[in-house]
Every structure is written in C-alpha cells, then in structure tokens.
C-alpha positions, 0 to 999 in steps of 0.5 A: 499500499505504499512505496517510496522514491527520491522524487514524486512529480504530480501532473503529467503535462509538459512541465511534469513529464520535463521534470520527472525525465531530468530527474529519472535521467540523474538516476534518482527514483522519480514516481509521475502521477497523475490522475489521467490515463495517459501522459500529456496534459490539457495540452498534449490529451489524446496525443498518441506517437503514430498521430502525434504529429498532426497536432500542433506541439506534436513533435515536442509531445514525442520527443519527451515521451520517448525521453520517458519511456526510456527512463525508469521513471515509475508513471502511474495513471489515473491516480489523484492525490487527495491529501497530506497523511503526513510530512513528506507523503501523498494519499492516493487513490484510483477507484476503489483502491488507495496507496501513500507514496513518500517522497524525499522533494515533491515537484508540482506540475497541477496545471490550471483550468478554465475561468468561468464567470456566470451570465444567463443561460450558462447552465444549458446543454450546449453551453461549455468552457472551450478547453472542455469542448477541445478536449472532448472533440479530442476525445471524439465527440463528433463536432462536422457541421456544428454550428459553433461560437465561441468566447470569453479572453485569452489566446485559448480560443483561437486554438479551439476554434482552429481545432473545431475547424480540423473537427469539421465543425463551422465556427460562427465567431471568436469573440474576445473582450480584451480591445484591440488596442492592448491586444495590439501592443501584446502582438508587439511584444511578441517580436522578440518571440516569434515562435509564439507568434507564428502561432498566434498567426498560423491558427488565425489563418486556419480560421479566417472566415470566422469573424475574430471580434475583439472588444466583444463579450457574451451577455446571455445564451438561450434555448428551449432545453437546450442551447439555441442562441447567443448574445453577444456586445460590444458595449454598444449594441448587441446582436445575437447568433444561433448555434448548437454550441457555445466554448465560452472560458475567460482565460485560465487560474492556476489549481493551486488546491495541493500547493496551498494544502502542502503550505506553499505561500501564493502571492498575487494568484501564483504559487512564489518560487525562486530560481529554483523553482523551490517553494516556500517549503523546503524540498516542494517545488511548483512549475508550469501553470502554477507560477504563472500563465505562461504554456508550453515552453515555460512549462517545459523550461521550468519543470527541466530547473526543477528536475536538475535542482532535485538531482542536485544539479543547480549549475545546469539549471542555472543555463535555463535561467535566460531563457527562463526569464523571457518566458516569465516576461511572456506569462506577464503579458499575457495575464495584461493583455488579456485583463478581465473588463469590469463588465463581466461582474454585472452579466450575471442576473439577480436570478443566475445561479452562481455556485453549479453544485448548491444552485446559489445564484446571484441574489443569494450571494449579493448579501454575504461580505466574504467566501467564508461568509458565502459557504457558511450561509449559502453553502457556496462552495460546498459542492463536489468541485470545493469550489473550484469552478464558483471560487475563480469567479466569485474572486473576479465579481466580488473580489473574495480570496478563497485561500482555503485548502483542507483535506480531501482535496478532490472527492474521495471515497469514504471506504479510502478515508475510512481505510486510511484513518485506521492505519495511521499511517503504518501501511506497508 
C-alpha cells in the first residue's frame, strides 16, 4: 500500500513530464503520477505516438514521451492526490484502490483550469468551457457541421477555433473581451518571440472565414431545453447568433488546491518560487501554470529546472535562466493583455446560478461580505467541485479570496478515508 521515491511529480503535463524525465535521467528514483490515463496533460491530451505529428506541438510531445519511456521513471496513471497524511507523503486514490507514496522531494505541476463567469443561460446543455469543448472533441465527440461560437478571453479561443475547424465544425465567430489596443501591444511584445507570434498567426489563418471581434463579450445564452442562440455585445449594441455549441472561458486560473494544502506561499494568484522553482516549503517545487500562465514552453523549461535542482545539478539549471526570464516576461504580458474588463462583473442577473453544485444564485450571494460567509451561510463552494468553478468566479465578481485548502483535495470514497484513518499512516 505504500512506496518511497526520491522525487514524486504530481501532474503529467509538459512541465511534469520534463521534470520527471530530467530527474530520472540523473539517476534518481522518480514517480510521475496523474489522474488521466495517459501522460500529456491538457495540451497534449489524447496524443498518441502514431498520430501526434498531425497536431500542433506533436513533435515536442514525441520527444518528451520517448525520453520518458527510456527512463526507469514509475508512471502511475489514473491516480489522484486526495490528501497529505504526514510530512513527506501523499495519499492517493484510484477507483476503489488507495495507497500512500512517500518522497524526498515533491514537484507539483498541477496545471490550470478555465475561469468561468456566470451569465444567464450558462447552465444550458450546449454551453461548455472552450477548453472543455476541445477536450470532448479530442475524445471523440462528433463536431461535424456543428455551429460553434467561441467567446471569453485568452489565446485558447483561437486554438480551440482551429481545432473545431479541423474537426469539421462551422465556427460562426470568435469573440474576445479584451480591447484591440491592448492586444496590439501584446502582439508587439511578441516580436522578440517569433515562434509564439507565428503560432498565433497560424491559428488565425486556419479560421479566417470566422469573424474575430475584440472588445466583445457574451451577454446571455438562450434555448428551450438546450442552447439555441447566444447574445453578445460590444458595449454599444447587442446582436444574437444561432448556434449549437458555445465554448466560453475567461482565460485560465492555476490549480492551487494542492500547493496550498502543502503550505506553499501564494502571491498575486500564483505560487511564489525561487530561481530553482522551489516554493516557500523546503523540498517542494512548483512549475508550469502554478507560477504564471505561460503555456507549453514555460512549463517545459521550469520542469527541467526543477528536475535538475532535485538532482543537485543547479549549475545546469541556472543555464536555463535566460530562457526562463524571457518566458516569465511573456506570462506577465499575457496576464496584462487578457485582463478582464469590469463589465463582466455584472453579467449574472439576480436569478443566475453562480454555484452550480449547490444552486446558489447571485441574489443569495449579494448580501455576503466574504468567501467564508458565502460558504457558511449560502453553501457556495460546498459541493463536489469544492469551489473550483464558483471560487474563481466570485474572486473576480466580488473580490473574495478563496485561500482555503483542506483534505480531501478531490472527492474521495468514504472507504478510502476510513481505511486510511485506521492505518494511522503505518501501511506497508
């Protein structure tokens, strides 16, 4: 029921894979664990060696997947971390199984999720997160001839639009809430990173027949039993578009639950780390979107630095410092470019559900003064997702900070919690 490794890496996306590979190649006993069934995280979701080259970043995936395969790294797929039973240990669950894994060093690469903001009709069938829609199509959802609208904020919208076109959907429009001037300044900042600029241009060229409107955002979604149309605005006028699917997400927020449970210091929404990726907790490093939303390249560089530091090869890790500085600047520019406009705080009407797990409406929350009060008196954030959706929404809408973290980090079987409690941490 338990195992011990020199390094445990949580999250098998690009950053986690890079960290695990580098540490394992240095001769350390490494465990890479993830709740998905295959490595790759969100950006490489569903990639397979025989088809990866057809997709953006497929070559990079193949390179790291091959390096991982050549190491002795233990790859545990389908396991999720539910708690920390003692210092230097994680409690894991997979289906009806549970186990404890102990570590000398811990590298967290838990990635990010989309930020959702409530608006009338956002709970209708057919309304999905932009990234969630992309994941469903990658998983086999038939998108042929579907009429799709994409709205919200962030470069993910263009990437999803490209994926929808490739899957046979009709993309009727891409609506970005950020103003054109701010996006133009962001584009200028990318002149020193031609690869990222070229990637954005490629995505746009693949979707030229779909209008891309800046300074525009969703107002409401409507339909009898499922989505039939969406209404949008540019702040001056409103218009409606009939569609089958709406992919809507407002940039990304890091998955901070596990770092907070470990005790990592969070500053301005991200985990604070040093140049080696180490957090405020000795022996615990954080990489990728946990330290700033910066995409694939940043995650891979930070993963390598953390893996090298775990192996005591700090001089090699410092050699990546110049590249890291550049990518961290990109992450800061990204946050500035896609900062959410104030009008989005008033999208939800009084009867709009904000907490979908507990059916808590905007009207019920307007009398609360803090996230704690909303939980205690309205049960906001008390459902299965434990505030992962409504927490980020209320942080933006009301300015509430959701800084709490307690086990289990994810919903867990009562039997797992009971057996783990009875074991007293002495399982073997």
